[in-house]
A tleap script that builds the chain and sets N, CA, C and O, in Angstrom:
source leaprc.protein.ff14SB
mol = sequence {
  NMET LYS LEU ILE PHE LEU THR LEU CYS THR
  VAL LEU GLU ILE LEU ASN ARG ARG HIE SER
  ASN ASN SER SER LYS ARG LEU LEU PRO LYS
  GLY ILE TYR LYS GLN ILE ARG CLYS
}
set mol.1.N position { 100.102 152.663 131.576 }
set mol.1.CA position { 99.196 153.176 130.509 }
set mol.1.C position { 97.808 153.474 131.203 }
set mol.1.O position { 97.149 154.467 130.894 }
set mol.2.N position { 97.413 152.597 132.124 }
set mol.2.CA position { 96.074 152.834 132.776 }
set mol.2.C position { 96.077 154.086 133.574 }
set mol.2.O position { 95.064 154.783 133.612 }
set mol.3.N position { 97.150 154.408 134.209 }
set mol.3.CA position { 97.216 155.725 134.962 }
set mol.3.C position { 96.947 156.915 134.044 }
set mol.3.O position { 96.248 157.856 134.421 }
set mol.4.N position { 97.497 156.865 132.862 }
set mol.4.CA position { 97.382 157.981 131.871 }
set mol.4.C position { 95.875 158.125 131.492 }
set mol.4.O position { 95.344 159.235 131.459 }
set mol.5.N position { 95.206 156.982 131.207 }
set mol.5.CA position { 93.814 157.020 130.839 }
set mol.5.C position { 92.971 157.541 131.980 }
set mol.5.O position { 92.047 158.328 131.774 }
set mol.6.N position { 93.299 157.089 133.213 }
set mol.6.CA position { 92.506 157.537 134.336 }
set mol.6.C position { 92.698 158.991 134.543 }
set mol.6.O position { 91.719 159.672 134.844 }
set mol.7.N position { 93.866 159.530 134.411 }
set mol.7.CA position { 94.054 160.970 134.605 }
set mol.7.C position { 93.342 161.811 133.502 }
set mol.7.O position { 92.814 162.898 133.734 }
set mol.8.N position { 93.376 161.228 132.320 }
set mol.8.CA position { 92.662 161.883 131.199 }
set mol.8.C position { 91.153 161.958 131.491 }
set mol.8.O position { 90.504 162.980 131.269 }
set mol.9.N position { 90.604 160.791 132.017 }
set mol.9.CA position { 89.206 160.703 132.298 }
set mol.9.C position { 88.828 161.772 133.383 }
set mol.9.O position { 87.848 162.504 133.242 }
set mol.10.N position { 89.628 161.820 134.434 }
set mol.10.CA position { 89.329 162.741 135.501 }
set mol.10.C position { 89.449 164.189 135.025 }
set mol.10.O position { 88.625 165.028 135.390 }
set mol.11.N position { 90.418 164.474 134.251 }
set mol.11.CA position { 90.524 165.873 133.705 }
set mol.11.C position { 89.362 166.173 132.807 }
set mol.11.O position { 88.791 167.260 132.890 }
set mol.12.N position { 88.978 165.229 131.928 }
set mol.12.CA position { 87.871 165.472 131.003 }
set mol.12.C position { 86.583 165.667 131.849 }
set mol.12.O position { 85.780 166.546 131.536 }
set mol.13.N position { 86.388 164.891 132.872 }
set mol.13.CA position { 85.222 165.072 133.726 }
set mol.13.C position { 85.126 166.434 134.326 }
set mol.13.O position { 84.073 167.072 134.318 }
set mol.14.N position { 86.324 166.906 134.888 }
set mol.14.CA position { 86.337 168.250 135.482 }
set mol.14.C position { 86.051 169.301 134.427 }
set mol.14.O position { 85.337 170.264 134.706 }
set mol.15.N position { 86.575 169.151 133.250 }
set mol.15.CA position { 86.387 170.125 132.185 }
set mol.15.C position { 84.908 170.108 131.787 }
set mol.15.O position { 84.305 171.157 131.556 }
set mol.16.N position { 84.348 168.933 131.714 }
set mol.16.CA position { 82.935 168.800 131.295 }
set mol.16.C position { 82.053 169.548 132.395 }
set mol.16.O position { 81.082 170.224 132.054 }
set mol.17.N position { 82.411 169.408 133.658 }
set mol.17.CA position { 81.605 170.029 134.752 }
set mol.17.C position { 81.744 171.505 134.675 }
set mol.17.O position { 80.794 172.231 134.968 }
set mol.18.N position { 82.918 171.988 134.283 }
set mol.18.CA position { 83.198 173.461 134.294 }
set mol.18.C position { 82.449 174.079 133.111 }
set mol.18.O position { 81.825 175.133 133.232 }
set mol.19.N position { 82.528 173.384 131.947 }
set mol.19.CA position { 81.925 173.939 130.697 }
set mol.19.C position { 80.546 173.416 130.383 }
set mol.19.O position { 80.026 173.633 129.288 }
set mol.20.N position { 79.925 172.697 131.380 }
set mol.20.CA position { 78.597 172.150 131.132 }
set mol.20.C position { 77.614 173.230 130.895 }
set mol.20.O position { 76.664 173.063 130.131 }
set mol.21.N position { 77.833 174.392 131.567 }
set mol.21.CA position { 76.874 175.472 131.449 }
set mol.21.C position { 76.994 176.182 130.073 }
set mol.21.O position { 76.012 176.625 129.477 }
set mol.22.N position { 78.281 176.258 129.609 }
set mol.22.CA position { 78.488 177.046 128.386 }
set mol.22.C position { 78.265 176.152 127.160 }
set mol.22.O position { 77.422 176.453 126.315 }
set mol.23.N position { 79.028 175.045 127.064 }
set mol.23.CA position { 78.886 174.180 125.866 }
set mol.23.C position { 78.068 172.980 126.255 }
set mol.23.O position { 77.642 172.828 127.400 }
set mol.24.N position { 77.855 172.121 125.259 }
set mol.24.CA position { 77.039 170.930 125.464 }
set mol.24.C position { 77.843 169.944 126.415 }
set mol.24.O position { 79.072 169.952 126.478 }
set mol.25.N position { 77.064 169.135 127.112 }
set mol.25.CA position { 77.715 168.227 128.109 }
set mol.25.C position { 78.459 167.101 127.357 }
set mol.25.O position { 79.400 166.511 127.889 }
set mol.26.N position { 78.040 166.822 126.156 }
set mol.26.CA position { 78.733 165.725 125.455 }
set mol.26.C position { 79.846 166.254 124.596 }
set mol.26.O position { 79.659 166.488 123.402 }
set mol.27.N position { 81.036 166.452 125.205 }
set mol.27.CA position { 82.190 166.866 124.468 }
set mol.27.C position { 82.826 165.689 123.733 }
set mol.27.O position { 83.400 165.868 122.659 }
set mol.28.N position { 82.728 164.493 124.299 }
set mol.28.CA position { 83.252 163.290 123.638 }
set mol.28.C position { 82.142 162.235 123.540 }
set mol.28.O position { 81.272 162.150 124.406 }
set mol.29.N position { 82.190 161.450 122.488 }
set mol.29.CA position { 81.144 160.381 122.338 }
set mol.29.C position { 81.334 159.285 123.398 }
set mol.29.O position { 82.431 159.066 123.911 }
set mol.30.N position { 80.268 158.637 123.690 }
set mol.30.CA position { 80.326 157.581 124.707 }
set mol.30.C position { 81.205 156.414 124.246 }
set mol.30.O position { 81.686 155.680 125.110 }
set mol.31.N position { 81.445 156.195 122.986 }
set mol.31.CA position { 82.227 155.171 122.488 }
set mol.31.C position { 83.704 155.239 122.980 }
set mol.31.O position { 84.358 154.218 123.193 }
set mol.32.N position { 84.195 156.501 123.151 }
set mol.32.CA position { 85.579 156.647 123.657 }
set mol.32.C position { 85.688 156.195 125.083 }
set mol.32.O position { 86.628 155.500 125.468 }
set mol.33.N position { 84.651 156.625 125.908 }
set mol.33.CA position { 84.657 156.184 127.269 }
set mol.33.C position { 84.589 154.664 127.407 }
set mol.33.O position { 85.244 154.080 128.269 }
set mol.34.N position { 83.805 154.047 126.565 }
set mol.34.CA position { 83.716 152.561 126.603 }
set mol.34.C position { 85.068 151.961 126.249 }
set mol.34.O position { 85.482 150.989 126.882 }
set mol.35.N position { 85.767 152.501 125.264 }
set mol.35.CA position { 87.049 151.940 124.872 }
set mol.35.C position { 88.074 152.130 126.036 }
set mol.35.O position { 88.880 151.238 126.302 }
set mol.36.N position { 88.030 153.280 126.709 }
set mol.36.CA position { 88.962 153.557 127.820 }
set mol.36.C position { 88.717 152.609 128.947 }
set mol.36.O position { 89.666 152.081 129.528 }
set mol.37.N position { 87.440 152.369 129.284 }
set mol.37.CA position { 87.032 151.530 130.405 }
set mol.37.C position { 87.526 150.084 130.198 }
set mol.37.O position { 87.816 149.362 131.151 }
set mol.38.N position { 87.608 149.689 128.900 }
set mol.38.CA position { 88.052 148.291 128.624 }
set mol.38.C position { 89.491 148.233 128.998 }
set mol.38.O position { 90.120 147.183 128.871 }
savepdb mol mol.pdb
quit
């Protein structure tokens, strides 16, 4: 399960970097990242 969360995090980070210029940088709230890191 941890591998799935890590892959999702990496993909989300890449998407955030690509769309940071167009849309807002905060696509997901910080609460979700805190829950995933736990």
